[in-house]
MOPAC internal coordinates of N, CA, C and O (Angstrom, degrees):
PM7 1SCF
backbone

  N    0.0000 0     0.00 0     0.00 0    0    0    0
  C    1.4480 1     0.00 0     0.00 0    1    0    0
  C    1.5742 1   107.71 1     0.00 0    2    1    0
  O    1.2310 1   121.50 1   135.08 1    3    2    1
  N    1.3150 1   114.73 1   -44.92 1    3    2    1
  C    1.4612 1   117.20 1  -176.63 1    5    3    2
  C    1.5232 1   112.79 1   -61.21 1    6    5    3
  O    1.2310 1   120.88 1   140.20 1    7    6    5
  N    1.3623 1   115.93 1   -39.80 1    7    6    5
  C    1.4872 1   117.94 1  -179.36 1    9    7    6
  C    1.5732 1   109.79 1   -69.30 1   10    9    7
  O    1.2310 1   119.89 1   145.28 1   11   10    9
  N    1.3001 1   117.82 1   -34.72 1   11   10    9
  C    1.4593 1   119.93 1   178.28 1   13   11   10
  C    1.5104 1   109.15 1   -68.61 1   14   13   11
  O    1.2310 1   119.18 1   138.17 1   15   14   13
  N    1.3273 1   119.17 1   -41.83 1   15   14   13
  C    1.4609 1   120.53 1   174.19 1   17   15   14
  C    1.4990 1   112.32 1   -58.93 1   18   17   15
  O    1.2310 1   120.13 1   134.59 1   19   18   17
  N    1.3248 1   117.35 1   -45.41 1   19   18   17
  C    1.4171 1   122.38 1   179.01 1   21   19   18
  C    1.5110 1   111.39 1   -54.57 1   22   21   19
  O    1.2310 1   120.80 1   131.70 1   23   22   21
  N    1.3665 1   116.07 1   -48.30 1   23   22   21
  C    1.4639 1   122.01 1   179.25 1   25   23   22
  C    1.5062 1   110.44 1   -59.62 1   26   25   23
  O    1.2310 1   119.26 1   129.49 1   27   26   25
  N    1.3314 1   119.02 1   -50.51 1   27   26   25
  C    1.4603 1   122.10 1  -179.38 1   29   27   26
  C    1.5408 1   112.87 1   -60.79 1   30   29   27
  O    1.2310 1   121.98 1   136.55 1   31   30   29
  N    1.3745 1   113.81 1   -43.45 1   31   30   29
  C    1.4497 1   115.82 1  -179.49 1   33   31   30
  C    1.5544 1   112.20 1   -66.41 1   34   33   31
  O    1.2310 1   119.71 1   140.71 1   35   34   33
  N    1.3172 1   118.16 1   -39.29 1   35   34   33
  C    1.4503 1   121.24 1  -178.68 1   37   35   34
  C    1.5609 1   111.15 1   -71.42 1   38   37   35
  O    1.2310 1   120.19 1   151.87 1   39   38   37
  N    1.3215 1   117.25 1   -28.13 1   39   38   37
  C    1.4308 1   120.64 1   176.40 1   41   39   38
  C    1.5693 1   106.95 1   -70.61 1   42   41   39
  O    1.2310 1   119.35 1   138.34 1   43   42   41
  N    1.2866 1   118.84 1   -41.66 1   43   42   41
  C    1.4438 1   121.79 1  -178.21 1   45   43   42
  C    1.5309 1   112.40 1   -76.25 1   46   45   43
  O    1.2310 1   120.82 1   150.06 1   47   46   45
  N    1.3443 1   116.04 1   -29.94 1   47   46   45
  C    1.4880 1   121.36 1  -178.11 1   49   47   46
  C    1.5236 1   108.06 1  -133.47 1   50   49   47
  O    1.2310 1   121.74 1  -103.22 1   51   50   49
  N    1.3399 1   114.27 1    76.78 1   51   50   49
  C    1.5410 1   117.00 1  -174.11 1   53   51   50
  C    1.5096 1   112.49 1   -66.77 1   54   53   51
  O    1.2310 1   118.15 1   167.74 1   55   54   53
  N    1.3479 1   121.12 1   -12.26 1   55   54   53
  C    1.4194 1   121.02 1   174.85 1   57   55   54
  C    1.5291 1   113.19 1   -73.13 1   58   57   55
  O    1.2310 1   119.27 1   172.67 1   59   58   57
  N    1.3204 1   119.00 1    -7.33 1   59   58   57
  C    1.4381 1   121.82 1   178.79 1   61   59   58
  C    1.5161 1   110.65 1  -109.47 1   62   61   59
  O    1.2310 1   120.93 1   -38.29 1   63   62   61
  N    1.3458 1   115.84 1   141.71 1   63   62   61
  C    1.4676 1   121.32 1   172.82 1   65   63   62
  C    1.5371 1   107.36 1  -121.42 1   66   65   63
  O    1.2310 1   120.79 1   -79.47 1   67   66   65
  N    1.3372 1   116.09 1   100.53 1   67   66   65
  C    1.4359 1   119.69 1  -177.64 1   69   67   66
  C    1.5372 1   111.40 1   -78.49 1   70   69   67
  O    1.2310 1   120.91 1   -33.88 1   71   70   69
  N    1.3035 1   115.86 1   146.12 1   71   70   69
  C    1.4871 1   119.46 1   171.47 1   73   71   70
  C    1.5184 1   108.17 1  -109.46 1   74   73   71
  O    1.2310 1   122.64 1   -40.94 1   75   74   73
  N    1.3414 1   112.55 1   139.06 1   75   74   73
  C    1.4386 1   118.20 1  -177.58 1   77   75   74
  C    1.5487 1   106.66 1  -134.82 1   78   77   75
  O    1.2310 1   119.14 1   -43.58 1   79   78   77
  N    1.3108 1   119.24 1   136.42 1   79   78   77
  C    1.4597 1   122.93 1   179.72 1   81   79   78
  C    1.5164 1   109.94 1  -120.51 1   82   81   79
  O    1.2310 1   120.18 1   -40.02 1   83   82   81
  N    1.3042 1   117.26 1   139.98 1   83   82   81
  C    1.4594 1   122.24 1   175.96 1   85   83   82
  C    1.4902 1   108.23 1   -97.87 1   86   85   83
  O    1.2310 1   120.31 1   -76.47 1   87   86   85
  N    1.3402 1   117.02 1   103.53 1   87   86   85
  C    1.4499 1   121.86 1   179.28 1   89   87   86
  C    1.4889 1   108.95 1  -140.23 1   90   89   87
  O    1.2310 1   120.84 1     7.71 1   91   90   89
  N    1.3605 1   115.99 1  -172.29 1   91   90   89
  C    1.4508 1   119.25 1   174.75 1   93   91   90
  C    1.4949 1   110.61 1   -77.53 1   94   93   91
  O    1.2310 1   120.59 1    -4.60 1   95   94   93
  N    1.3738 1   116.48 1   175.40 1   95   94   93
  C    1.4654 1   121.03 1  -175.14 1   97   95   94
  C    1.5091 1   114.62 1   -53.51 1   98   97   95
  O    1.2310 1   120.39 1   125.26 1   99   98   97
  N    1.3407 1   116.86 1   -54.74 1   99   98   97
  C    1.4341 1   119.53 1  -172.83 1  101   99   98
  C    1.5556 1   111.68 1   -73.21 1  102  101   99
  O    1.2310 1   119.36 1   147.70 1  103  102  101
  N    1.2967 1   118.82 1   -32.30 1  103  102  101
  C    1.4748 1   119.58 1   178.51 1  105  103  102
  C    1.5153 1   109.57 1   -63.77 1  106  105  103
  O    1.2310 1   120.64 1   134.76 1  107  106  105
  N    1.3701 1   116.37 1   -45.24 1  107  106  105
  C    1.4591 1   118.98 1  -177.84 1  109  107  106
  C    1.5420 1   111.97 1   -62.14 1  110  109  107
  O    1.2310 1   120.81 1   138.11 1  111  110  109
  N    1.3143 1   116.06 1   -41.89 1  111  110  109
  C    1.4394 1   118.59 1   179.65 1  113  111  110
  C    1.5308 1   110.70 1   -67.30 1  114  113  111
  O    1.2310 1   121.14 1   138.78 1  115  114  113
  N    1.3387 1   115.43 1   -41.22 1  115  114  113
  C    1.4931 1   117.86 1   177.83 1  117  115  114
  C    1.4948 1   111.32 1   -63.27 1  118  117  115
  O    1.2310 1   119.89 1   138.73 1  119  118  117
  N    1.3128 1   117.82 1   -41.27 1  119  118  117
  C    1.4898 1   120.69 1   175.90 1  121  119  118
  C    1.5079 1   112.50 1   -60.73 1  122  121  119
  O    1.2310 1   120.78 1   142.99 1  123  122  121
  N    1.3353 1   116.12 1   -37.01 1  123  122  121
  C    1.4639 1   120.87 1   174.88 1  125  123  122
  C    1.5061 1   112.04 1   -61.53 1  126  125  123
  O    1.2310 1   119.89 1   136.84 1  127  126  125
  N    1.3649 1   117.82 1   -43.16 1  127  126  125
  C    1.4462 1   123.41 1  -178.73 1  129  127  126
  C    1.5061 1   108.28 1   -63.50 1  130  129  127
  O    1.2310 1   119.48 1   142.68 1  131  130  129
  N    1.3382 1   118.60 1   -37.32 1  131  130  129
  C    1.4873 1   124.78 1  -178.14 1  133  131  130
  C    1.5511 1   112.77 1   -83.26 1  134  133  131
  O    1.2310 1   120.62 1  -174.97 1  135  134  133
  N    1.3681 1   116.43 1     5.03 1  135  134  133
  C    1.4324 1   120.83 1  -177.17 1  137  135  134
  C    1.5269 1   114.30 1    59.18 1  138  137  135
  O    1.2310 1   120.45 1  -149.14 1  139  138  137
  N    1.2901 1   116.75 1    30.86 1  139  138  137
  C    1.4655 1   122.10 1   175.32 1  141  139  138
  C    1.4930 1   112.05 1   -89.84 1  142  141  139
  O    1.2310 1   119.27 1   161.69 1  143  142  141
  N    1.3173 1   118.99 1   -18.31 1  143  142  141
  C    1.4312 1   124.27 1   174.65 1  145  143  142
  C    1.5373 1   107.09 1  -134.84 1  146  145  143
  O    1.2310 1   121.26 1   -18.67 1  147  146  145
  N    1.2847 1   115.20 1   161.33 1  147  146  145
  C    1.4748 1   121.66 1  -179.28 1  149  147  146
  C    1.5082 1   112.39 1   -91.14 1  150  149  147
  O    1.2310 1   120.11 1   151.13 1  151  150  149
  N    1.3369 1   117.39 1   -28.87 1  151  150  149
  C    1.4640 1   120.39 1   174.56 1  153  151  150
  C    1.5023 1   109.74 1  -156.32 1  154  153  151
  O    1.2310 1   120.88 1   -23.19 1  155  154  153
  N    1.3258 1   115.93 1   156.81 1  155  154  153
  C    1.4595 1   120.90 1  -178.41 1  157  155  154
  C    1.5061 1   108.51 1  -137.04 1  158  157  155
  O    1.2310 1   121.86 1   -31.82 1  159  158  157
  N    1.3427 1   114.05 1   148.18 1  159  158  157
  C    1.4493 1   123.74 1   175.47 1  161  159  158
  C    1.5128 1   106.16 1  -106.32 1  162  161  159
  O    1.2310 1   121.41 1   -41.35 1  163  162  161
  N    1.3274 1   114.90 1   138.65 1  163  162  161
  C    1.4972 1   118.36 1  -177.85 1  165  163  162
  C    1.4930 1   108.39 1  -150.42 1  166  165  163
  O    1.2310 1   119.85 1   -29.68 1  167  166  165
  N    1.3099 1   117.90 1   150.32 1  167  166  165
  C    1.4414 1   120.88 1   172.38 1  169  167  166
  C    1.5208 1   111.02 1   -94.60 1  170  169  167
  O    1.2310 1   120.87 1   177.99 1  171  170  169
  N    1.3284 1   115.95 1    -2.01 1  171  170  169
  C    1.4439 1   120.31 1   179.32 1  173  171  170
  C    1.5270 1   111.83 1   -85.86 1  174  173  171
  O    1.2310 1   120.72 1   -43.16 1  175  174  173
  N    1.3024 1   116.22 1   136.84 1  175  174  173
  C    1.5167 1   116.15 1   177.56 1  177  175  174
  C    1.5468 1   109.32 1   -74.09 1  178  177  175
  O    1.2310 1   120.90 1   -25.54 1  179  178  177
  N    1.3347 1   115.88 1   154.46 1  179  178  177
  C    1.4539 1   119.15 1   177.65 1  181  179  178
  C    1.5135 1   110.49 1   -63.82 1  182  181  179
  O    1.2310 1   120.93 1   -41.71 1  183  182  181
  N    1.3010 1   115.82 1   138.29 1  183  182  181
  C    1.4780 1   120.57 1  -178.19 1  185  183  182
  C    1.5207 1   112.76 1  -101.23 1  186  185  183
  O    1.2310 1   120.85 1   149.60 1  187  186  185
  N    1.3485 1   115.98 1   -30.40 1  187  186  185
  C    1.4414 1   119.64 1   179.30 1  189  187  186
  C    1.5281 1   108.86 1  -130.00 1  190  189  187
  O    1.2310 1   121.55 1   -27.06 1  191  190  189
  N    1.3650 1   114.63 1   152.94 1  191  190  189
  C    1.4843 1   115.46 1   176.48 1  193  191  190
  C    1.5494 1   108.59 1   -66.15 1  194  193  191
  O    1.2310 1   120.79 1   -40.87 1  195  194  193
  N    1.2974 1   116.09 1   139.13 1  195  194  193
  C    1.4603 1   121.23 1  -179.30 1  197  195  194
  C    1.5293 1   106.15 1  -119.55 1  198  197  195
  O    1.2310 1   119.17 1   -77.05 1  199  198  197
  N    1.3435 1   119.19 1   102.95 1  199  198  197
  C    1.4339 1   119.98 1  -172.87 1  201  199  198
  C    1.5431 1   113.73 1   -65.28 1  202  201  199
  O    1.2310 1   119.81 1   154.64 1  203  202  201
  N    1.3381 1   117.96 1   -25.36 1  203  202  201
  C    1.4469 1   119.80 1  -178.82 1  205  203  202
  C    1.5292 1   112.95 1  -107.47 1  206  205  203
  O    1.2310 1   121.12 1  -169.05 1  207  206  205
  N    1.3252 1   115.46 1    10.95 1  207  206  205
  C    1.5032 1   120.07 1  -179.81 1  209  207  206
  C    1.4978 1   110.14 1  -127.51 1  210  209  207
  O    1.2310 1   120.74 1   -29.35 1  211  210  209
  N    1.2814 1   116.19 1   150.65 1  211  210  209
  C    1.4534 1   122.39 1   178.82 1  213  211  210
  C    1.5612 1   109.19 1  -119.32 1  214  213  211
  O    1.2310 1   121.22 1   -48.31 1  215  214  213
  N    1.3210 1   115.27 1   131.69 1  215  214  213
  C    1.4855 1   120.37 1   177.04 1  217  215  214
  C    1.5166 1   109.89 1  -102.86 1  218  217  215
  O    1.2310 1   120.51 1   -61.43 1  219  218  217
  N    1.2997 1   116.63 1   118.57 1  219  218  217
  C    1.4849 1   119.59 1  -178.46 1  221  219  218
  C    1.4953 1   108.60 1  -118.52 1  222  221  219
  O    1.2310 1   119.08 1   -59.96 1  223  222  221
  N    1.3316 1   119.36 1   120.04 1  223  222  221
  C    1.4564 1   121.65 1   171.25 1  225  223  222
  C    1.5311 1   110.05 1   -66.59 1  226  225  223
  O    1.2310 1   119.05 1   -56.32 1  227  226  225
  N    1.3148 1   119.41 1   123.68 1  227  226  225
  C    1.4243 1   122.65 1  -174.40 1  229  227  226
  C    1.5181 1   113.67 1  -110.40 1  230  229  227
  O    1.2310 1   121.45 1   126.15 1  231  230  229
  N    1.3017 1   114.83 1   -53.85 1  231  230  229
  C    1.4677 1   119.29 1  -178.47 1  233  231  230
  C    1.5041 1   111.39 1  -134.03 1  234  233  231
  O    1.2310 1   120.74 1   -19.07 1  235  234  233
  N    1.2614 1   116.20 1   160.93 1  235  234  233
  C    1.4865 1   120.73 1   176.37 1  237  235  234
  C    1.4929 1   106.61 1  -117.83 1  238  237  235
  O    1.2310 1   120.30 1   -49.20 1  239  238  237
  N    1.2936 1   117.03 1   130.80 1  239  238  237
  C    1.4608 1   119.33 1   178.39 1  241  239  238
  C    1.5304 1   110.06 1  -120.79 1  242  241  239
  O    1.2310 1   121.88 1   -31.14 1  243  242  241
  N    1.3130 1   114.00 1   148.86 1  243  242  241
  C    1.4872 1   116.00 1  -174.03 1  245  243  242
  C    1.4748 1   112.05 1   -65.92 1  246  245  243
  O    1.2310 1   119.78 1   -33.62 1  247  246  245
  N    1.3156 1   118.02 1   146.38 1  247  246  245
  C    1.3894 1   124.43 1   175.31 1  249  247  246
  C    1.5405 1   108.25 1  -127.71 1  250  249  247
  O    1.2310 1   120.53 1   -30.69 1  251  250  249
  N    1.3252 1   116.58 1   149.31 1  251  250  249
  C    1.4446 1   121.02 1   179.74 1  253  251  250
  C    1.5117 1   109.20 1  -123.72 1  254  253  251
  O    1.2310 1   121.70 1   -37.83 1  255  254  253
  N    1.3155 1   114.34 1   142.17 1  255  254  253
  C    1.4503 1   120.82 1   175.07 1  257  255  254
  C    1.4924 1   107.23 1   -96.89 1  258  257  255
  O    1.2310 1   120.43 1   -66.27 1  259  258  257
  N    1.3352 1   116.78 1   113.73 1  259  258  257
  C    1.4473 1   122.43 1  -178.92 1  261  259  258
  C    1.5023 1   107.95 1  -101.56 1  262  261  259
  O    1.2310 1   119.73 1   -47.26 1  263  262  261
  N    1.3540 1   118.12 1   132.74 1  263  262  261
  C    1.4340 1   119.14 1  -177.68 1  265  263  262
  C    1.5010 1   111.14 1  -137.83 1  266  265  263
  O    1.2310 1   120.10 1   -19.86 1  267  266  265
  N    1.2803 1   117.42 1   160.14 1  267  266  265
  C    1.4820 1   124.28 1   179.12 1  269  267  266
  C    1.5310 1   108.50 1  -127.87 1  270  269  267
  O    1.2310 1   120.32 1   -81.26 1  271  270  269
  N    1.2830 1   116.99 1    98.74 1  271  270  269
  C    1.4243 1   124.30 1   176.65 1  273  271  270
  C    1.5093 1   108.40 1  -125.06 1  274  273  271
  O    1.2310 1   118.85 1  -102.81 1  275  274  273
  N    1.3351 1   119.80 1    77.19 1  275  274  273
  C    1.4747 1   121.08 1  -173.98 1  277  275  274
  C    1.5162 1   114.57 1   -63.16 1  278  277  275
  O    1.2310 1   119.16 1   155.82 1  279  278  277
  N    1.2908 1   119.20 1   -24.18 1  279  278  277
  C    1.4906 1   120.31 1   178.86 1  281  279  278
  C    1.4900 1   116.23 1   -96.56 1  282  281  279
  O    1.2310 1   120.77 1  -172.67 1  283  282  281
  N    1.3362 1   116.14 1     7.33 1  283  282  281
  C    1.4714 1   120.40 1   178.16 1  285  283  282
  C    1.5045 1   111.51 1   -64.79 1  286  285  283
  O    1.2310 1   120.23 1   -44.29 1  287  286  285
  N    1.2798 1   117.17 1   135.71 1  287  286  285
  C    1.4305 1   120.34 1   178.52 1  289  287  286
  C    1.5423 1   113.58 1  -112.34 1  290  289  287
  O    1.2310 1   121.36 1   175.50 1  291  290  289
  N    1.3257 1   115.00 1    -4.50 1  291  290  289
  C    1.4527 1   119.59 1   179.47 1  293  291  290
  C    1.4828 1   108.59 1  -132.87 1  294  293  291
  O    1.2310 1   119.35 1   -15.64 1  295  294  293
  N    1.3033 1   118.84 1   164.36 1  295  294  293
  C    1.4641 1   126.69 1  -179.95 1  297  295  294
  C    1.5214 1   108.69 1   -68.54 1  298  297  295
  O    1.2310 1   120.89 1   -42.23 1  299  298  297
  N    1.3536 1   115.90 1   137.77 1  299  298  297
  C    1.4481 1   120.85 1  -178.56 1  301  299  298
  C    1.5461 1   106.69 1   -82.48 1  302  301  299
  O    1.2310 1   122.22 1   -52.13 1  303  302  301
  N    1.3523 1   113.35 1   127.87 1  303  302  301
  C    1.4389 1   120.74 1   176.44 1  305  303  302
  C    1.5395 1   108.18 1  -127.39 1  306  305  303
  O    1.2310 1   120.62 1   -59.39 1  307  306  305
  N    1.3374 1   116.42 1   120.61 1  307  306  305
  C    1.4592 1   121.67 1  -177.67 1  309  307  306
  C    1.5241 1   109.85 1  -114.57 1  310  309  307
  O    1.2310 1   120.46 1   -36.29 1  311  310  309
  N    1.3362 1   116.73 1   143.71 1  311  310  309
  C    1.4147 1   122.01 1   176.03 1  313  311  310
  C    1.5021 1   109.33 1   -74.35 1  314  313  311
  O    1.2310 1   118.56 1   -17.40 1  315  314  313
  N    1.3182 1   120.34 1   162.60 1  315  314  313
  C    1.4647 1   123.70 1   175.92 1  317  315  314
  C    1.5520 1   108.12 1   -61.04 1  318  317  315
  O    1.2310 1   120.77 1   140.04 1  319  318  317
  N    1.3135 1   116.14 1   -39.96 1  319  318  317
  C    1.4759 1   119.85 1  -177.96 1  321  319  318
  C    1.5091 1   110.11 1   -64.30 1  322  321  319
  O    1.2310 1   120.59 1   137.11 1  323  322  321
  N    1.3467 1   116.47 1   -42.89 1  323  322  321
  C    1.4644 1   119.25 1   179.49 1  325  323  322
  C    1.5609 1   111.76 1   -62.63 1  326  325  323
  O    1.2310 1   121.83 1   137.30 1  327  326  325
  N    1.3391 1   114.11 1   -42.70 1  327  326  325
  C    1.4667 1   118.01 1   175.72 1  329  327  326
  C    1.5102 1   113.69 1   -58.03 1  330  329  327
  O    1.2310 1   119.37 1   134.90 1  331  330  329
  N    1.3054 1   118.80 1   -45.10 1  331  330  329
  C    1.4342 1   123.24 1   176.30 1  333  331  330
  C    1.4996 1   110.26 1   -59.72 1  334  333  331
  O    1.2310 1   120.05 1   135.36 1  335  334  333
  N    1.3101 1   117.52 1   -44.64 1  335  334  333
  C    1.4585 1   120.05 1   179.89 1  337  335  334
  C    1.5457 1   112.86 1   -67.48 1  338  337  335
  O    1.2310 1   119.35 1   151.51 1  339  338  337
  N    1.2968 1   118.84 1   -28.49 1  339  338  337
  C    1.4751 1   122.85 1   176.04 1  341  339  338
  C    1.5621 1   106.70 1   -71.48 1  342  341  339
  O    1.2310 1   119.67 1   132.82 1  343  342  341
  N    1.3935 1   118.24 1   -47.18 1  343  342  341
  C    1.4301 1   120.87 1  -178.20 1  345  343  342
  C    1.5221 1   113.14 1   -63.75 1  346  345  343
  O    1.2310 1   121.01 1   145.78 1  347  346  345
  N    1.3422 1   115.67 1   -34.22 1  347  346  345
  C    1.4645 1   119.18 1  -178.89 1  349  347  346
  C    1.5056 1   113.94 1   -87.01 1  350  349  347
  O    1.2310 1   119.98 1   175.30 1  351  350  349
  N    1.3678 1   117.64 1    -4.70 1  351  350  349
  C    1.4298 1   121.37 1   176.31 1  353  351  350
  C    1.5398 1   113.40 1    88.78 1  354  353  351
  O    1.2310 1   121.05 1  -177.78 1  355  354  353
  N    1.3048 1   115.60 1     2.22 1  355  354  353
  C    1.5030 1   119.78 1  -179.77 1  357  355  354
  C    1.5432 1   109.01 1   -70.00 1  358  357  355
  O    1.2310 1   120.87 1   151.39 1  359  358  357
  N    1.3464 1   115.94 1   -28.61 1  359  358  357
  C    1.4616 1   121.12 1   174.80 1  361  359  358
  C    1.5404 1   105.20 1  -115.10 1  362  361  359
  O    1.2310 1   121.13 1   -55.39 1  363  362  361
  N    1.3314 1   115.45 1   124.61 1  363  362  361
  C    1.4649 1   118.32 1  -177.74 1  365  363  362
  C    1.5334 1   113.12 1  -128.82 1  366  365  363
  O    1.2310 1   120.26 1   176.37 1  367  366  365
  N    1.3522 1   117.12 1    -3.63 1  367  366  365
  C    1.4788 1   120.18 1   176.58 1  369  367  366
  C    1.4854 1   110.62 1  -137.29 1  370  369  367
  O    1.2310 1   121.28 1   -22.98 1  371  370  369
  N    1.3228 1   115.16 1   157.02 1  371  370  369
  C    1.4789 1   120.30 1  -179.50 1  373  371  370
  C    1.5043 1   109.64 1   -72.93 1  374  373  371
  O    1.2310 1   118.75 1   167.79 1  375  374  373
  N    1.3196 1   119.98 1   -12.21 1  375  374  373
  C    1.4587 1   121.71 1   179.82 1  377  375  374
  C    1.5329 1   110.91 1   -86.93 1  378  377  375
  O    1.2310 1   119.45 1  -175.66 1  379  378  377
  N    1.3097 1   118.65 1     4.34 1  379  378  377
  C    1.4785 1   121.36 1   178.68 1  381  379  378
  C    1.5397 1   108.35 1   -62.50 1  382  381  379
  O    1.2310 1   120.59 1   -43.09 1  383  382  381
  N    1.3247 1   116.48 1   136.91 1  383  382  381
  C    1.5148 1   120.29 1  -176.96 1  385  383  382
  C    1.5329 1   112.26 1   -58.11 1  386  385  383
  O    1.2310 1   120.32 1   151.14 1  387  386  385
  N    1.3172 1   116.99 1   -28.86 1  387  386  385
  C    1.4987 1   119.80 1   179.33 1  389  387  386
  C    1.5180 1   111.76 1   -68.25 1  390  389  387
  O    1.2310 1   120.12 1   158.91 1  391  390  389
  N    1.3604 1   117.37 1   -21.09 1  391  390  389
  C    1.4628 1   119.66 1  -178.75 1  393  391  390
  C    1.5257 1   110.65 1  -103.23 1  394  393  391
  O    1.2310 1   118.87 1   155.55 1  395  394  393
  N    1.2792 1   119.76 1   -24.45 1  395  394  393
  C    1.4336 1   123.43 1  -176.69 1  397  395  394
  C    1.5126 1   112.11 1   -70.96 1  398  397  395
  O    1.2310 1   119.44 1   151.14 1  399  398  397
  N    1.2969 1   118.67 1   -28.86 1  399  398  397
  C    1.4735 1   122.54 1  -173.16 1  401  399  398
  C    1.5286 1   109.93 1   -67.97 1  402  401  399
  O    1.2310 1   120.10 1   180.00 1  403  402  401

């Protein structure tokens, strides 16, 4: 996606030459902070307000919850609320009351 955007942007604004790097999430954002790249794509949500940067949600990609419950005898069913709490780190163990019920 980044390379396609680079191409479209440079066609529309030929006076600019954007640099794009293909790295992992944190490296791309760190390079952006150091002005080594002009924009970065990441699957990580912004953690701090960035006065000179804009965060734009572009695409949604599927995510899977992988779990290991070797003694489970029934199918695992989680509420939307519990999934959100797992993704945000509010729930970090299977003993959490929101999961035990």
